Every structure is written in structure tokens, then in C-alpha cells.
C-alpha positions, 0 to 999 in steps of 0.5 A: 527689657520691658521683662526684665524692669517688670522683675526688677519692679516686683523685686526691689525696694525697702525689702529685696524679694528673690526673683525665685520667691516672685515667680512663685508668688505670680503663678499661684505658688508660696513664697518663702515669706508671707509678708512677700507675698502680701508685698507682691501682691497688694503693693508692687504688682499693681504699682508694676502694672500702673507704671506700665499702663501710664508710661505706655499712655503718656508715651503714645500721647506725646508722640500723637501731639508731636505729630498732630502739631507737627511740633518736636517740643509737643507733649501733653506737658508741654501743651498744657494737657496735663495742666488740665487735668491737673484743674479738673481733679482740683476741682473735684478734689478741692471746690468741694471740700472734704464732703466731696471727697468723702462722697467721691470716697463713698462711690467706690469704682464710681468716685474713681470714675467721676475723678478720671472724668473730671481729669479727662474732660479738663485736658480735653478742654485744654486740648481743645483749645489749642487745636482751635487756635492752630487753625488762625496760626501759622507759626509753631512757635507761636502755637507752642507760647499759646498752649503753655499760656493755656497751661499757665491760665489752668494753673492759676485756676487750680491756684486760688482752688488751693488758696481757698482749701484747708491745709489737709486738702493743700498737702495731699494735692501737692503730693499729687502733683509729685506723681506717683505710680503706687497710689493705684489700688485694685479696685482703682485699676478697674478704670484705669486700665479700660480707660488707657487700652480704650486711649491705645486702641484709638491711637493705634487706629491712627497710625496710617492718618498720622502717617500722611500728616506728616507730610501736611495737612494738604497732602494728607487730604489729597490722598483721602484722609478726612482730616478733621476727624483724625483731629478729633479722634487723635484729641480724643485719644490722646485726652483720655490716655493723658489725662486718666493717666493724670488722675490716678499718677499725677503729672508725670514729666519727661515720658511724653516728650522724650519718649518718641524722640529715643524712638525714632533715633533708635529706629531712625524712622518716622513711620507710626506703624512701627513708631507706636509700638515701640513707643509703648514698649519703650515707654512702659519700660522707662517708666518702670526703670524711674519707679525702682530708682525712685524707691531708692532700693535698700532703703526707706526713702521714696523720691518724687517721681517727678523728679527721677523722670526729670533727671534721667530725662533731660540728659537723655534727650540733651544727648539724643538732640547733640547726636542728630545734629552730629549725624547731620553734619557728618552726613553735610561733610 
């Protein structure tokens, strides 16, 4: 399924490119037209790779958050991680004005790394606050509300920065908030790809401890799991995944919340040894398909990516929830 979505991502758009030409270009051959080779190499291939990395990163981050907080509504967006990343980007892009933007552009890879670091730091600060509060709050709903409040607070800071910014910077930032996989160049991929790979490695190394946390912290401690260390590493991995993705692609909604639920419903398991690979693949696939739909193949129009993910994701999540309720009712009878 992932390969099919990848092929569609390279083939469909304002210009349709036959699959045969796509395969030829990818394996070093010549396409039927020189313009098609340029489109594939410089636009569609980095965009597809970015979608795969971002979809996997956000989905795995969402799975980590839902397990860590034992909350089915937890994801990077709801708990304020994306808002924190947005604040980090806003400080770098808006607070330092045009001189700061020019400096980052002139630094090349170091500038991209600074942007990713700012986003990751912002997301880590917000999630750290939520995690700190979680030790003193027993109610899951209260914790969720506090996470939303942290998100609103960081959004307020962003609004203040926007108020004092020039129109060009405001427009650029607003477009960034729509979400897009098309803004990542091959140069920026040098930062994005390794950071997400590191975050995924950290996440996959936490599969067994996260399984133990599903049964409660006391049980995990009785099994010899270092709960505090697991929290820190999970926090670090989720912050890297959500923060770096948000820095380069904008705050992408739906994937972190919905994909873990879809995988649990399809596999009928909560075992992270199965869920983690499944979430990675399904998240990457759905991100590719959402990007294809956002392009509106055959037209020159490109929809905001967040609008597409939300329109697709909300009905899917509702269907999963209703299906699970029906199954529970059937088993009860």
C-alpha cells in the first residue's frame, strides 16, 4: 500500500507523468520528456519522501503520547506540542525580523538546523510542563484540559509576535501553519531525515517499556521498568519527531491522533511490538495520500494540507469509534 501511494504521489499532480517514466527516472534512465525528469527529481521526489517521514513521525509520536498519558485523545496537537514547536519557529522567524530570516537563509544547513532545534525545544518545553503537571493530577480529563491550556498560552505568545511583525512575515507564517510537504528541499532533507530517524530509533527502543506502562506505572515498576527514564526518553523522542516535522512542514493535524486508533482497530491489539511498525507504515501511507488529494490532480489548485487531513480523518475516527462501540455491545449481548 505504501509503494502504491508513493507511486501515485510521483505520478499525479497538475502534470500527469506515466508510471513507466517514473520508474525510468528513479533508476537513472531518461524520461519521455526532460521536464518530467526535473519535476520528479526537484519537486515530487523530495515531497514524497518528506510526506513519508512526516507521516511516520507524527503517527509514532501520537502513539507514544497516548500510551504515556494513557489517554486516547492525546496527540502532539491536543497536548500542545505542535503549539510549542510553532512558538519556537515564530520566535526565530518573527522575533528577529528580516535580518534574522536572512541570517538563517545564509547559514544554509546550520540555519535549517537552528530552525529544527527551536521547534524541538519549544515542543519539549510544553510537553515537559504537561508531564510535570501529570505527576500531581489524577484525572485524565483534567490533564487533557491543562495540555490544551498550555497550547493556548503558547498560541497567545505567537499572536503577540504576529501583531508586531511586518505583513510579509505574517503572510509567510500563516501559509506555514496551513501545513505542506512541498517546502522541503534536498538541502533541508539533510537535517529532517536524520532527525526523524533518530526519533524513530528512540521510539522503537521503548516498545517493551511502553507495553508495561499500559498496565500502570506501579506494575511497570514491579517488573523492573525504570519509569522515570522511560518518561524522559519517550518525551525526547516525541519532541524530536513532532518538533522537527512541525518546523519543516507546519503543524499537521489528524495523523498523530487518528493513525494509532486505526492501527489498534485493524490489528485488534495494543502490543507496541506490532503497533509501532504498523503506525509507521500507515502514517506514511496516509500522509502520501492526503498530499495527493491536496494537489487536486489535473488542476493548478493546491488545497491546504491540514484541511485535507481533517476532512479525511474526522469521519474515519468517528467510524472507528462507532465500530468499536458496536463490537463491544455485541460482545456484551
